[in-house]
C-alpha positions in Angstrom: 76.8 -30.5 161.8 76.4 -32.0 158.3 75.1 -35.6 158.1 77.8 -38.1 156.9 75.7 -38.9 153.8 75.4 -35.3 152.8 79.1 -34.6 153.6 80.1 -37.5 151.3 77.8 -36.2 148.6 79.4 -32.7 148.8 82.9 -34.3 148.7 82.1 -36.3 145.6 80.6 -33.3 143.9 83.8 -31.3 144.7 86.0 -34.0 143.2 83.8 -34.3 140.1 83.6 -30.6 139.7 87.4 -30.2 139.9 87.8 -32.8 137.2 85.3 -31.1 134.9 86.9 -27.7 135.4 90.4 -29.1 134.8 89.5 -31.0 131.7 87.1 -28.9 129.8 85.5 -25.9 131.5 88.2 -23.6 132.8 89.3 -22.4 129.4 85.7 -21.7 128.4 85.1 -19.6 131.5 88.4 -17.7 131.0 87.6 -16.9 127.4 84.1 -15.8 128.0 84.9 -13.5 130.9 88.0 -11.5 130.0 88.2 -9.2 132.9 86.9 -5.8 134.1 89.3 -3.6 132.2 92.9 -2.7 131.3 95.5 -1.4 133.7 99.0 -0.1 133.2 101.7 -2.6 134.1 105.2 -1.3 133.0 107.3 0.3 130.3 109.8 -1.6 128.2 112.0 -0.9 125.2 110.3 -0.7 121.9 110.3 -3.9 119.8 109.6 -4.4 116.1 105.8 -4.8 115.6 104.8 -2.8 118.7 101.9 -0.4 118.2 103.4 3.1 118.0 100.4 4.5 119.9 101.8 2.8 123.0 105.1 4.7 122.9 105.7 6.6 126.1 107.3 9.8 124.8 108.2 11.2 128.2 110.1 8.1 129.2 111.7 7.7 125.8 113.0 11.3 126.0 114.6 10.7 129.4 116.1 7.4 128.5 117.3 8.5 125.0 115.6 5.4 123.5 112.1 4.4 122.5 110.0 2.9 125.3 106.4 1.6 125.1 103.7 1.3 127.8 102.6 -2.3 128.6 99.0 -2.9 129.8 97.5 -6.0 131.2 94.0 -7.1 131.9 92.6 -6.6 135.4 91.1 -10.0 135.8 89.5 -10.0 139.3 85.8 -10.0 139.0 82.8 -10.8 141.3 80.6 -13.7 140.3 77.2 -13.7 142.1 75.2 -16.9 142.0 71.5 -16.1 142.4 69.7 -19.4 142.9 66.0 -20.2 143.1 65.2 -22.6 145.9 61.4 -22.3 145.8 59.1 -25.3 146.0 59.2 -26.2 142.3 63.0 -26.7 142.5 62.4 -29.8 144.6 61.0 -31.6 141.6 63.0 -34.0 139.3 61.8 -37.0 137.4 65.3 -38.1 136.1 67.1 -39.1 139.3 68.1 -35.6 140.2 66.1 -32.7 141.6 66.3 -29.4 139.7 67.8 -28.0 142.9 70.6 -30.6 142.8 71.3 -29.8 139.1 71.5 -26.1 140.1 74.0 -27.0 142.8 76.2 -28.8 140.4 76.1 -25.9 137.9 77.0 -23.4 140.6 79.8 -25.6 141.8 81.4 -25.7 138.3 81.1 -21.9 137.8 82.3 -21.2 141.3 85.4 -23.4 141.1 86.2 -21.9 137.6 85.8 -18.4 139.1 88.2 -18.9 142.0 90.7 -20.6 139.7 90.6 -17.4 137.7 91.2 -15.3 140.8 87.6 -14.0 140.9 85.4 -13.8 144.0 82.1 -15.7 144.4 79.0 -14.8 146.2 75.7 -16.7 146.7 72.1 -15.6 147.2 69.4 -18.3 147.6 65.8 -17.1 147.2 62.2 -18.2 147.2 59.8 -15.3 147.5 62.1 -14.2 150.3 65.9 -14.1 150.6 66.7 -17.5 152.2 70.5 -17.3 152.4 73.2 -14.8 151.5 77.0 -15.5 151.4 79.1 -12.4 150.7 81.6 -12.7 147.8 84.8 -14.4 148.8 87.6 -16.6 147.4 89.4 -19.8 148.0 88.4 -23.5 148.3 86.9 -23.3 151.7 84.6 -20.4 150.6 83.4 -22.4 147.6 82.7 -25.4 149.7 80.7 -23.2 152.0 78.6 -22.1 149.0 78.1 -25.7 147.9 77.1 -26.7 151.4 74.5 -23.9 151.6 73.0 -25.1 148.3 72.5 -28.6 149.6 71.6 -27.9 153.2 69.4 -24.7 153.1 65.9 -25.4 154.2 63.8 -22.6 152.7 61.2 -21.0 154.9 58.9 -20.3 151.9 57.9 -22.2 148.8 57.0 -19.2 146.6 59.1 -17.5 143.9 60.0 -13.8 143.6 62.7 -13.4 141.0 62.2 -9.6 140.9 62.7 -9.4 144.6 65.9 -11.4 144.5 67.3 -9.3 141.7 66.4 -6.1 143.6 68.5 -7.4 146.6 71.4 -8.3 144.3 71.4 -4.8 142.7 71.6 -3.3 146.2 74.5 -5.5 147.1 76.7 -5.3 144.0 78.3 -1.9 143.8 80.5 -2.5 140.8 79.9 -4.3 137.5 79.9 -8.1 138.2 78.9 -11.4 136.6 75.4 -12.4 137.7 74.3 -16.0 137.2 70.6 -16.4 137.8 69.6 -20.1 138.1 65.9 -20.9 138.1 63.0 -22.7 136.4 61.5 -19.2 135.9 58.1 -20.3 137.2 57.3 -16.7 137.9 56.0 -13.5 136.3 56.4 -9.7 136.8 60.2 -9.7 137.0 60.8 -8.1 133.6 61.8 -4.6 134.8 64.2 -5.9 137.4 65.8 -8.3 134.9 66.4 -5.4 132.5 68.0 -3.4 135.3 70.2 -6.3 136.1 71.2 -6.8 132.4 72.1 -3.1 132.1 74.3 -3.0 135.3 75.8 -6.4 135.3 76.9 -9.2 132.9 73.8 -11.3 133.5 73.2 -14.9 132.5 69.9 -16.8 133.1 70.2 -20.6 133.5 66.8 -22.1 132.9 66.2 -25.5 134.5 63.7 -27.8 132.7 62.4 -31.3 133.5 60.6 -33.4 130.8 57.8 -34.4 133.2 56.7 -30.8 133.4 56.2 -30.8 129.7 54.8 -34.2 129.0 53.1 -36.7 131.2 53.4 -40.5 130.7 50.2 -42.1 129.2 49.2 -43.9 132.4 46.1 -43.8 134.7 44.8 -41.0 136.8 47.6 -38.8 138.3 47.4 -36.2 141.1 49.4 -33.1 140.2 50.3 -30.9 143.1 51.7 -27.3 142.6 54.8 -27.3 144.9 54.4 -23.6 145.5 50.7 -23.2 146.1 49.8 -26.7 147.4 46.9 -26.9 145.0 46.2 -30.5 143.8 44.3 -31.5 140.7 43.6 -35.0 139.3 44.2 -35.5 135.6 44.0 -38.4 133.1 47.1 -38.3 130.9 45.5 -40.8 128.5 43.1 -38.0 127.5 44.6 -36.3 124.4 43.1 -32.9 125.4 44.7 -33.1 128.8 48.1 -34.0 127.3 47.9 -31.2 124.8 46.9 -28.6 127.4 49.9 -29.5 129.6 52.3 -29.5 126.6 50.9 -26.1 125.4 51.2 -24.6 128.8 54.9 -25.7 129.0 55.7 -24.4 125.6 54.0 -21.0 126.4 56.0 -20.7 129.6 59.3 -21.5 128.0 58.6 -19.1 125.1 57.7 -16.4 127.6 60.9 -16.9 129.5 63.0 -16.9 126.4 61.4 -13.7 125.2 61.8 -12.0 128.6 65.5 -12.8 128.8 66.1 -11.7 125.3 64.4 -8.4 125.7 66.4 -7.8 128.9 69.7 -8.4 127.0 70.4 -11.4 129.3 72.3 -14.5 128.2 70.1 -17.7 128.2 71.2 -21.2 128.9 68.7 -24.1 129.0 69.7 -27.0 131.2 67.5 -30.2 131.3 67.5 -32.7 134.1 67.6 -35.5 131.6 70.8 -34.3 129.9 74.4 -33.4 130.7 74.5 -29.9 132.2 78.1 -29.2 131.0 77.3 -29.3 127.3 75.0 -26.3 127.2 77.3 -24.4 129.5 80.3 -25.0 127.3 78.3 -24.3 124.1 77.1 -20.9 125.6 80.6 -19.8 126.7 82.2 -20.9 123.5 79.7 -18.9 121.5 80.2 -15.9 123.7 83.9 -16.0 123.2 83.6 -16.4 119.5 81.3 -13.4 119.3 83.8 -11.4 121.3 81.2 -10.3 123.7 82.8 -8.1 126.2 81.0 -5.3 128.0 82.9 -2.0 128.6 84.5 -1.4 131.9 82.2 0.2 134.5 85.0 2.2 136.1 
């Protein structure tokens, strides 16, 4: 049973997501992901301007007229949402936890996918596989995925991105769209990310919160690592402390950016203090303009 408050939250998110998809996002998704390949549809009489390379000479000879082959895009694809639910995702200083922002991003992508006749799967991970929902389609399936994002209670607080990607690579048999949503507070996942980038159309969505980059200049603060439980007391009024925290955040973000780029993986940065739709739309529009389309894996 889902508590009434959570049920209402999921319902509001579904309504808001449908509105966002209908108004702005659906076209961006469709332009960015053009389908797995091209398949034969029919033959029809030749028309002025048709490419002569599409002429079906066998049919033309039988019909005593010129016929061309017509092809159409085979659109159905699998979208796998691979979402970090480790301890650090339960942080948020701007009214929403990173985990809640991740749920909203996944909802928009999932609704766009099923509207495009694609299937959607979900894997929630910490340093273990916490939940797995096999790819499916339809509104009820998407609602199940959204419910899992909000209701899952992880058994672990650590992060193992490499392990999650290893599981996904075992699951996905054909080329798919892999959306990895995380704050990337991890290391040692480079080789698995490269493997994912080679086998699937992979996009990394990096979640950032401003309080992880800069502390307010107030009195002593206890900082607790959500994944190790270690607590330290710092004084943000000390310039050296502030600079150390900011330098650590910059180094981590630079490392993530470099790792994703080397793996050939798309990179979207979403901040908890800003609208998540804008960076998603900007990424997909840029992708469509560049005509990025990977070859069929058939």
